[in-house]
C-alpha positions in Angstrom: 0.0 0.0 0.0 2.9 2.4 0.8 4.4 1.8 -2.7 1.1 2.8 -4.3 0.8 5.9 -2.2 4.4 6.9 -3.0 3.8 6.3 -6.7 0.6 8.4 -6.6 2.5 11.2 -4.8 5.3 11.1 -7.3 2.9 11.3 -10.2 1.1 14.3 -8.6 4.4 16.1 -7.9 5.5 15.6 -11.5 2.1 16.8 -12.8 2.5 19.9 -10.6 6.0 20.5 -11.9 4.8 20.3 -15.5 2.0 22.8 -14.7 4.4 25.2 -13.0 6.8 25.0 -16.0 3.9 26.0 -18.3 2.8 28.9 -16.1 6.4 30.1 -15.9 6.6 29.9 -19.7 3.5 32.0 -20.1 4.8 34.6 -17.6 8.1 34.7 -19.6 6.1 35.2 -22.9 4.2 38.1 -21.3 7.4 39.7 -20.0 9.1 39.3 -23.4 6.1 40.9 -25.1 6.2 43.8 -22.7 9.9 44.3 -23.4 9.4 44.2 -27.1 6.6 46.7 -26.9 8.9 48.9 -24.7 6.5 48.8 -21.7 9.6 47.6 -19.8 12.7 49.6 -20.9 15.1 46.9 -22.0 16.7 46.2 -25.4 14.4 44.5 -27.9 16.8 41.6 -28.4 16.3 40.7 -24.7 12.6 40.7 -25.2 12.8 38.4 -28.2 15.1 36.1 -26.3 12.8 35.9 -23.3 9.9 35.4 -25.6 11.5 32.5 -27.4 12.6 30.8 -24.1 9.0 31.3 -22.8 7.5 29.7 -25.9 9.9 26.7 -25.5 8.8 26.4 -21.9 5.2 26.3 -22.8 5.3 23.9 -25.7 8.5 21.8 -25.6 9.7 21.4 -22.0 6.5 19.7 -20.7 6.7 17.2 -23.5 10.4 16.5 -22.7 9.6 16.1 -19.0 6.6 13.8 -19.7 8.8 11.6 -21.9 11.6 11.5 -19.3 9.1 10.6 -16.5 7.1 8.1 -18.6 6.4 4.8 -16.8 8.3 1.8 -18.1 6.2 -0.7 -20.0 5.0 -3.6 -17.9 
């Protein structure tokens, strides 16, 4: 029973990490857009870089984490 509980807890924690990565990616995209639009006074190249990293965090990093954490076939 303890193994099942530990497995469920690990799965929940991994799901929460994937969600947190997506939320952080969205925040980075918003900050990048604000820099590009000069709401935040930084160079445009920094905004585009943050925007690209944020998009990768939203679309690609969760897929990589899910693949890494996939359960082995029975």
